[in-house]
C-alpha positions in Angstrom: -66.8 -59.1 -31.4 -68.0 -61.5 -34.1 -71.2 -60.9 -36.0 -73.5 -63.9 -37.7 -70.5 -66.1 -38.0 -70.7 -69.9 -37.3 -71.0 -70.1 -33.5 -67.8 -71.7 -32.0 -67.8 -73.1 -28.5 -64.4 -74.1 -28.2 -61.2 -72.5 -29.4 -58.4 -74.8 -30.1 -55.8 -72.4 -29.9 -57.0 -71.1 -26.3 -57.3 -74.7 -25.3 -53.8 -75.4 -26.2 -52.4 -72.3 -24.5 -54.6 -72.8 -21.5 -53.1 -76.2 -20.9 -49.6 -75.9 -22.2 -48.4 -72.6 -21.1 -48.5 -73.4 -17.4 -46.5 -76.3 -17.9 -43.5 -74.5 -19.6 -42.2 -72.9 -16.0 -42.4 -76.6 -14.8 -40.4 -78.1 -17.5 -37.7 -75.0 -17.2 -37.5 -76.0 -13.6 -37.1 -79.8 -14.1 -34.5 -78.9 -17.1 -32.5 -76.6 -14.7 -32.4 -79.5 -11.8 -31.0 -81.8 -14.5 -28.4 -79.4 -15.8 -27.3 -77.9 -12.4 -27.0 -81.1 -10.2 -25.7 -79.0 -7.3 -29.0 -77.2 -7.3 -31.2 -80.3 -7.9 -33.0 -80.1 -4.7 -33.8 -76.5 -5.0 -35.4 -76.7 -8.6 -37.2 -79.9 -7.7 -38.8 -78.0 -5.0 -39.6 -75.3 -7.3 -40.9 -77.6 -10.0 -43.2 -79.3 -7.5 -44.7 -75.8 -6.6 -45.2 -74.8 -10.1 -46.8 -78.2 -10.9 -49.3 -77.6 -8.1 -50.0 -74.0 -9.4 -50.5 -75.3 -12.9 -52.9 -77.9 -11.4 -55.0 -75.2 -9.6 -55.0 -73.2 -12.8 -56.4 -76.1 -14.7 -59.1 -76.6 -12.2 -60.2 -72.9 -11.7 -58.4 -70.8 -14.3 -61.1 -71.0 -16.8 -63.7 -69.7 -14.2 -61.5 -66.6 -13.6 -61.0 -66.0 -17.2 -64.6 -66.2 -17.9 -65.7 -63.9 -15.0 -63.1 -61.3 -16.4 -64.7 -61.6 -19.8 -68.2 -61.4 -18.5 -67.4 -58.0 -16.8 -65.9 -56.5 -20.2 -68.8 -58.1 -22.2 -71.4 -55.7 -20.7 -69.4 -52.6 -21.7 -68.5 -53.8 -25.1 -72.3 -54.8 -25.9 -73.5 -51.3 -24.6 -70.9 -49.7 -26.9 -71.9 -51.5 -29.9 -75.7 -50.7 -29.2 -76.6 -54.1 -28.1 -79.9 -53.8 -26.0 -79.5 -56.2 -23.0 -83.0 -57.1 -22.3 -82.0 -60.7 -20.6 -78.8 -61.9 -19.4 -78.2 -65.5 -18.2 -74.8 -66.2 -16.6 -74.1 -69.8 -16.3 -71.0 -71.8 -14.9 -69.8 -72.2 -18.5 -71.0 -69.4 -20.5 -73.1 -66.1 -20.6 -76.2 -65.4 -22.9 -77.4 -62.0 -23.5 -80.6 -61.5 -25.6 -81.5 -58.2 -27.4 -85.4 -58.6 -28.0 -85.5 -55.3 -29.4 -82.9 -55.9 -32.4 -83.4 -59.8 -32.3 -79.8 -60.8 -31.5 -78.4 -63.0 -29.1 -74.8 -62.6 -27.6 -72.7 -65.7 -26.6 -69.7 -66.0 -24.5 -68.3 -69.6 -23.7 -65.8 -70.6 -21.2 -63.6 -72.7 -23.8 -63.9 -69.6 -26.3 -63.7 -66.6 -24.0 -61.6 -64.4 -26.4 -64.5 -63.4 -28.5 -68.1 -62.4 -27.9 -70.4 -63.9 -30.6 -73.3 -62.3 -31.8 -76.0 -63.7 -33.9 -79.5 -63.1 -35.2 -82.2 -64.9 -33.1 -83.4 -66.0 -36.5 -80.9 -68.6 -36.8 -82.1 -70.4 -33.9 -84.0 -73.3 -34.9 -85.2 -74.8 -31.8 -85.0 -74.3 -28.0 -85.8 -76.8 -25.1 -85.4 -77.6 -21.7 -83.1 -80.7 -20.6 -83.9 -81.9 -17.1 -81.0 -84.7 -17.8 -83.2 -87.1 -15.6 -82.2 -90.7 -15.2 -83.7 -93.7 -13.6 -87.2 -94.5 -12.9 -89.8 -94.3 -10.2 -88.4 -93.1 -6.9 -85.0 -93.5 -8.1 -85.5 -90.9 -11.0 -83.2 -87.9 -10.5 -80.7 -85.4 -12.0 -77.5 -83.6 -11.2 -78.0 -81.1 -13.8 -80.8 -78.9 -15.4 -80.1 -76.7 -18.5 -81.7 -75.0 -21.4 -80.7 -75.8 -25.0 -80.8 -74.2 -28.2 -79.8 -74.9 -31.7 -78.0 -72.2 -33.7 -76.4 -72.6 -37.0 -76.4 -76.5 -36.4 -74.6 -76.0 -33.0 -76.2 -77.2 -30.0 -75.7 -74.8 -27.0 -76.4 -76.1 -23.6 -76.5 -73.7 -20.6 -76.7 -75.0 -17.1 -79.3 -73.5 -14.8 -78.3 -76.1 -12.0 -75.4 -78.4 -11.6 -74.5 -80.4 -8.6 -71.9 -83.4 -7.8 -75.0 -85.0 -6.1 -78.1 -86.7 -7.7 -81.4 -85.0 -6.6 -84.9 -86.3 -6.8 -86.9 -84.6 -9.5 -89.2 -82.9 -6.9 -86.3 -81.3 -5.3 -86.4 -77.5 -4.9 -82.9 -77.5 -6.6 -84.2 -79.4 -9.6 -87.5 -77.4 -9.7 -85.8 -74.0 -9.6 -83.4 -75.0 -12.3 -86.4 -76.3 -14.4 -88.2 -72.9 -13.8 -85.2 -71.0 -14.8 -84.5 -73.2 -18.0 -88.3 -72.7 -18.9 -88.2 -68.9 -18.4 -85.0 -68.6 -20.8 -86.7 -70.9 -23.3 -89.6 -68.8 -23.3 -87.6 -65.7 -23.5 -85.6 -67.0 -26.7 -88.9 -68.2 -28.4 -90.6 -64.8 -27.5 -87.7 -62.8 -28.8 -87.5 -64.8 -32.1 -91.1 -64.6 -32.7 -91.1 -61.0 -31.9 -88.5 -60.1 -34.5 -90.5 -62.4 -37.2 -93.4 -60.4 -36.6 -91.4 -57.1 -36.7 
């Protein structure tokens, strides 16, 4: 865990490993098919299967890693004496607020190797982004999120995402906005409570 260091949403080394490591077995199978011509067909088939596996990993592996890290995050925070007053699990991150001590814990899908903890006092602002586009009856959105700025870094946490655009009066959008409003209020209240304390 990192305490009060610069918030880092993306870990470059993790990204390199995430994308490059699955290609190593594919490259080995391709090389073997070139070096051993009599086994070319077998190694070509193996490399195709490994390529498909690598592609599936790129699409879904980050979710698997994030979910595993979320489970261990709870235990680590409890061991560190972090009071988990509010937890929000998103598709790309987990945010946990300790209103008692005025801290926030962050876990990002592109930097899952470290739980980052910072003082709520470092948050300069928090707001709801409904990602709305268009006008009139064409106005809609496929994403709603709550955002906050900490250490000059903008963190965007999805409360609703879809591959389809929904009208702004849709229950999906309204529920997403309600969740985002709630989290912005929680952040602001925890920060103000800490300032008062």
